[in-house]
Backbone as CSV, one residue per row, in Angstrom:
resi,resn,N_x,N_y,N_z,CA_x,CA_y,CA_z,C_x,C_y,C_z
1,MET,18.493,-17.058,-24.241,18.227,-15.937,-23.367,17.084,-16.298,-22.422
2,ARG,17.317,-16.072,-21.150,16.329,-16.431,-20.137,15.355,-15.282,-19.903
3,GLU,14.072,-15.605,-19.897,13.074,-14.583,-19.608,12.984,-14.383,-18.108
4,THR,12.872,-13.141,-17.704,12.708,-12.875,-16.279,11.225,-12.721,-15.981
5,ALA,10.851,-13.158,-14.807,9.452,-13.043,-14.398,9.106,-11.564,-14.225
6,PRO,7.883,-11.201,-14.559,7.500,-9.801,-14.364,7.570,-9.435,-12.880
7,ARG,8.037,-8.255,-12.616,8.140,-7.808,-11.232,6.796,-7.296,-10.754
8,HIS,6.558,-7.511,-9.477,5.333,-6.973,-8.880,5.456,-5.459,-8.783
9,ARG,4.325,-4.787,-8.938,4.278,-3.324,-8.844,3.515,-2.945,-7.587
10,VAL,4.129,-2.091,-6.779,3.539,-1.672,-5.513,3.489,-0.143,-5.468
11,LEU,2.325,0.382,-5.106,2.157,1.822,-4.912,2.304,2.120,-3.425
12,ILE,3.173,3.075,-3.093,3.382,3.501,-1.711,2.821,4.905,-1.572
13,VAL,1.860,5.063,-0.656,1.184,6.339,-0.464,1.442,6.835,0.951
14,ASP,2.187,7.940,1.068,2.467,8.546,2.368,2.885,9.983,2.122
15,ASP,2.387,10.911,2.946,2.740,12.309,2.746,4.128,12.656,3.276
16,GLU,4.743,11.768,4.037,6.099,11.994,4.539,7.100,11.335,3.599
17,GLU,7.939,12.162,2.990,8.902,11.644,2.020,9.840,10.609,2.640
18,SER,10.280,10.841,3.865,11.210,9.896,4.495,10.567,8.514,4.658
19,MET,9.278,8.475,4.967,8.583,7.192,5.102,8.413,6.526,3.738
20,ARG,8.068,7.297,2.716,7.957,6.731,1.364,9.285,6.102,0.948
21,MET,10.363,6.804,1.209,11.683,6.308,0.803,12.076,5.066,1.605
22,LEU,11.786,5.052,2.907,12.085,3.885,3.739,11.326,2.662,3.244
23,LEU,10.028,2.813,3.026,9.217,1.689,2.549,9.693,1.219,1.175
24,ALA,10.042,2.164,0.314,10.529,1.802,-1.021,11.831,1.005,-0.923
25,ARG,12.748,1.436,-0.055,14.012,0.704,0.114,13.770,-0.714,0.622
26,ILE,12.893,-0.836,1.610,12.599,-2.166,2.171,12.043,-3.090,1.092
27,LEU,11.039,-2.617,0.363,10.381,-3.490,-0.614,11.260,-3.812,-1.819
28,THR,12.018,-2.823,-2.298,12.866,-3.101,-3.455,14.020,-4.022,-3.081
29,LYS,14.554,-3.866,-1.886,15.676,-4.711,-1.475,15.213,-6.115,-1.094
30,ASP,14.191,-6.212,-0.248,13.780,-7.509,0.281,12.888,-8.307,-0.665
31,LEU,12.074,-7.636,-1.462,11.120,-8.349,-2.324,11.344,-8.116,-3.815
32,LYS,12.270,-7.238,-4.138,12.601,-6.958,-5.549,11.380,-6.501,-6.351
33,VAL,10.523,-5.723,-5.706,9.345,-5.211,-6.405,9.663,-3.850,-7.025
34,GLU,8.856,-3.488,-7.994,8.931,-2.161,-8.596,7.968,-1.273,-7.800
35,VAL,8.441,-0.119,-7.342,7.578,0.749,-6.551,7.292,2.052,-7.276
36,GLN,6.133,2.594,-6.978,5.763,3.918,-7.430,5.327,4.662,-6.178
37,LEU,5.660,5.951,-6.098,5.411,6.720,-4.887,4.380,7.805,-5.120
38,ALA,3.513,8.001,-4.117,2.537,9.087,-4.143,2.614,9.826,-2.812
39,GLY,2.730,11.149,-2.869,2.857,11.946,-1.663,1.578,12.651,-1.245
40,THR,0.549,12.567,-2.080,-0.736,13.190,-1.744,-1.872,12.216,-2.060
41,CYS,-3.006,12.481,-1.453,-4.191,11.657,-1.728,-4.592,11.759,-3.192
42,GLU,-4.546,12.969,-3.720,-4.946,13.194,-5.106,-4.039,12.430,-6.067
43,GLN,-2.735,12.491,-5.804,-1.787,11.774,-6.649,-2.034,10.263,-6.570
44,ALA,-2.297,9.769,-5.376,-2.574,8.339,-5.193,-3.793,7.914,-6.007
45,LEU,-4.838,8.712,-5.961,-6.057,8.356,-6.696,-5.840,8.413,-8.209
46,ARG,-5.086,9.411,-8.674,-4.778,9.480,-10.113,-4.020,8.231,-10.558
47,LEU,-3.016,7.848,-9.781,-2.229,6.661,-10.137,-3.081,5.389,-10.070
48,ALA,-3.906,5.277,-9.039,-4.744,4.086,-8.878,-5.782,3.966,-9.988
49,GLU,-6.197,5.094,-10.549,-7.157,5.065,-11.657,-6.492,4.721,-12.977
50,SER,-5.209,5.070,-13.111,-4.564,4.938,-14.407,-3.778,3.650,-14.597
51,GLN,-3.434,2.958,-13.514,-2.679,1.714,-13.665,-2.981,0.735,-12.548
52,ALA,-2.778,-0.529,-12.861,-3.038,-1.579,-11.877,-1.767,-1.891,-11.099
53,TYR,-1.927,-2.135,-9.817,-0.822,-2.501,-8.931,-1.095,-3.880,-8.346
54,ASP,-0.032,-4.501,-7.852,-0.172,-5.796,-7.203,-0.426,-5.640,-5.714
55,ALA,-0.068,-4.478,-5.159,-0.344,-4.148,-3.758,-0.189,-2.644,-3.596
56,ILE,-0.858,-2.121,-2.566,-0.769,-0.695,-2.241,-0.502,-0.575,-0.750
57,LEU,0.503,0.223,-0.384,0.761,0.568,1.016,0.223,1.971,1.222
58,LEU,-0.593,2.159,2.257,-1.333,3.404,2.421,-1.259,3.937,3.840
59,ASP,-0.827,5.192,3.968,-0.869,5.903,5.243,-2.288,6.434,5.434
60,LEU,-2.726,6.562,6.675,-4.072,7.078,6.945,-4.100,8.578,7.177
61,LEU,-3.115,9.096,7.915,-3.121,10.492,8.326,-2.437,11.352,7.276
62,MET,-3.242,11.776,6.295,-2.733,12.598,5.199,-3.695,13.744,4.945
63,PRO,-3.169,14.895,4.505,-4.044,16.031,4.175,-4.998,15.677,3.029
64,GLY,-6.076,16.433,2.936,-7.060,16.176,1.881,-8.093,15.180,2.378
65,ILE,-8.471,14.246,1.522,-9.509,13.286,1.913,-8.984,12.228,2.871
66,GLY,-7.670,12.160,3.040,-7.073,11.236,4.003,-7.051,9.800,3.500
67,GLY,-6.364,8.968,4.266,-6.198,7.573,3.875,-7.497,6.797,3.782
68,TYR,-8.421,7.070,4.703,-9.703,6.361,4.633,-10.445,6.725,3.347
69,GLY,-10.372,7.998,2.968,-11.002,8.442,1.726,-10.374,7.792,0.507
70,VAL,-9.039,7.713,0.512,-8.324,7.064,-0.594,-8.724,5.593,-0.674
71,LEU,-8.733,4.918,0.470,-9.102,3.503,0.499,-10.519,3.306,-0.038
72,SER,-11.428,4.133,0.402,-12.818,4.037,-0.046,-12.927,4.236,-1.560
73,GLU,-12.238,5.240,-2.086,-12.285,5.509,-3.529,-11.661,4.367,-4.329
74,ILE,-10.545,3.845,-3.843,-9.898,2.729,-4.540,-10.834,1.528,-4.581
75,ARG,-11.472,1.236,-3.472,-12.367,0.077,-3.412,-13.613,0.285,-4.268
76,ARG,-14.065,1.521,-4.380,-15.317,1.794,-5.063,-15.176,1.860,-6.579
77,SER,-14.110,2.494,-7.060,-14.168,2.804,-8.484,-12.859,2.689,-9.247
78,SER,-11.864,2.075,-8.709,-10.607,2.099,-9.448,-10.272,0.760,-10.080
79,ALA,-9.251,0.806,-10.924,-8.714,-0.413,-11.540,-8.107,-1.319,-10.473
80,ASN,-7.956,-0.786,-9.271,-7.356,-1.531,-8.172,-8.373,-1.912,-7.103
81,GLY,-9.613,-2.062,-7.500,-10.680,-2.374,-6.557,-10.448,-3.634,-5.739
82,LYS,-9.716,-4.579,-6.301,-9.455,-5.834,-5.590,-7.986,-5.981,-5.185
83,THR,-7.201,-4.950,-5.413,-5.779,-4.969,-5.056,-5.616,-4.950,-3.539
84,PRO,-4.728,-5.771,-2.987,-4.490,-5.714,-1.539,-3.982,-4.329,-1.128
85,VAL,-4.625,-3.759,-0.121,-4.192,-2.475,0.434,-3.725,-2.734,1.865
86,ILE,-2.472,-2.423,2.114,-1.879,-2.616,3.429,-1.719,-1.243,4.064
87,VAL,-2.454,-1.005,5.125,-2.365,0.272,5.821,-1.098,0.274,6.672
88,VAL,-0.356,1.390,6.600,0.840,1.593,7.419,0.646,2.942,8.090
89,SER,0.281,2.921,9.385,-0.127,4.143,10.064,0.447,4.238,11.468
90,GLN,0.520,5.466,11.959,0.934,5.653,13.351,-0.234,5.465,14.311
91,LEU,-1.436,5.337,13.783,-2.596,5.082,14.638,-2.537,3.653,15.164
92,THR,-2.553,3.514,16.477,-2.454,2.177,17.083,-3.757,1.746,17.749
93,GLU,-4.739,2.635,17.771,-5.999,2.331,18.445,-6.782,1.253,17.699
94,LYS,-7.468,0.446,18.483,-8.248,-0.660,17.932,-9.289,-0.162,16.926
95,TRP,-9.921,0.979,17.203,-10.955,1.496,16.303,-10.372,1.805,14.923
96,ALA,-9.131,2.296,14.870,-8.511,2.639,13.589,-8.250,1.380,12.769
97,ILE,-7.789,0.354,13.444,-7.530,-0.918,12.768,-8.834,-1.508,12.256
98,GLU,-9.852,-1.543,13.117,-11.158,-2.106,12.726,-11.785,-1.311,11.579
99,ARG,-11.690,0.019,11.647,-12.268,0.865,10.592,-11.564,0.604,9.259
100,SER,-10.245,0.457,9.312,-9.480,0.190,8.091,-9.872,-1.135,7.467
101,LEU,-9.934,-2.170,8.290,-10.289,-3.494,7.775,-11.724,-3.512,7.249
102,ALA,-12.618,-2.814,7.944,-14.009,-2.740,7.494,-14.131,-1.980,6.167
103,ALA,-13.241,-1.021,5.953,-13.271,-0.232,4.716,-12.609,-0.953,3.547
104,GLY,-12.009,-2.118,3.824,-11.438,-2.899,2.740,-9.940,-3.094,2.775
105,ALA,-9.279,-2.652,3.833,-7.833,-2.906,3.936,-7.600,-4.399,4.106
106,SER,-6.512,-4.882,3.537,-6.172,-6.295,3.622,-5.345,-6.605,4.861
107,ALA,-4.612,-5.601,5.354,-3.752,-5.775,6.525,-3.456,-4.407,7.116
108,TYR,-2.942,-4.404,8.339,-2.670,-3.146,9.054,-1.336,-3.263,9.780
109,HIS,-0.474,-2.289,9.583,0.809,-2.220,10.299,0.940,-0.852,10.933
110,THR,1.534,-0.824,12.115,1.751,0.450,12.788,3.194,0.917,12.579
111,LYS,3.348,2.236,12.626,4.673,2.850,12.570,5.187,2.968,13.999
112,PRO,6.478,2.824,14.237,7.487,2.525,13.232,7.329,1.092,12.733
113,VAL,7.566,0.916,11.439,7.365,-0.411,10.845,8.423,-1.385,11.341
114,ARG,7.977,-2.606,11.490,8.894,-3.704,11.804,9.119,-4.440,10.488
115,ARG,10.309,-4.289,9.993,10.655,-4.770,8.655,10.250,-6.214,8.393
116,PRO,10.623,-7.171,9.249,10.271,-8.575,8.939,8.766,-8.791,8.807
117,GLU,7.987,-8.166,9.685,6.532,-8.338,9.641,5.938,-7.696,8.392
118,LEU,6.428,-6.509,8.051,5.914,-5.830,6.862,6.253,-6.626,5.602
119,VAL,7.491,-7.071,5.495,7.903,-7.852,4.320,7.065,-9.114,4.203
120,LYS,6.836,-9.793,5.309,6.017,-11.018,5.286,4.591,-10.715,4.830
121,THR,4.011,-9.640,5.354,2.643,-9.287,4.964,2.556,-8.984,3.475
122,VAL,3.469,-8.166,2.970,3.437,-7.815,1.549,3.638,-9.072,0.705
123,LYS,4.581,-9.898,1.080,4.850,-11.146,0.356,3.606,-12.035,0.341
124,ASP,2.964,-12.187,1.501,1.752,-13.010,1.593,0.623,-12.441,0.729
125,GLN,0.458,-11.122,0.744,-0.614,-10.500,-0.054,-0.333,-10.656,-1.553
126,LEU,0.917,-10.537,-1.941,1.266,-10.722,-3.358,1.018,-12.166,-3.780
127,ALA,1.367,-13.105,-2.917,1.159,-14.520,-3.225,-0.331,-14.851,-3.321
128,ALA,-1.130,-14.316,-2.420,-2.566,-14.565,-2.426,-3.199,-13.977,-3.696
129,ARG,-2.720,-12.829,-4.123,-3.260,-12.195,-5.325,-2.918,-13.000,-6.579
130,ALA,-1.757,-13.651,-6.551,-1.312,-14.432,-7.723,-2.115,-15.726,-7.894
131,ARG,-2.772,-16.184,-6.824,-3.534,-17.436,-6.909,-4.794,-17.286,-7.706
């Protein structure tokens, strides 16, 4: 019996269900990762505190403390403090990208997502984490 390699676990955080589902389809089909979905900032923080992920995809414009708040909390106090966080946002302004990277994001993608670029980024971040 052949052992299968453990699958990477990715948390997708976005308040829009259609975007969560799109990102989940892309990652499960193209990278064969296991995904978990969070639709609120609070849910994202609960999940990030309770389990470790190999990568996190995070929207910025969300009700509550927002994506920047989630990113800050994850970096400060969670089991995922060193987990790659890839921001996926409709914000295209340079300040938003710079603020995200300064707050600890590993990469930044704008919506609408370009599948090949997103898949490459997630793949690269997973590979870098495995080293």
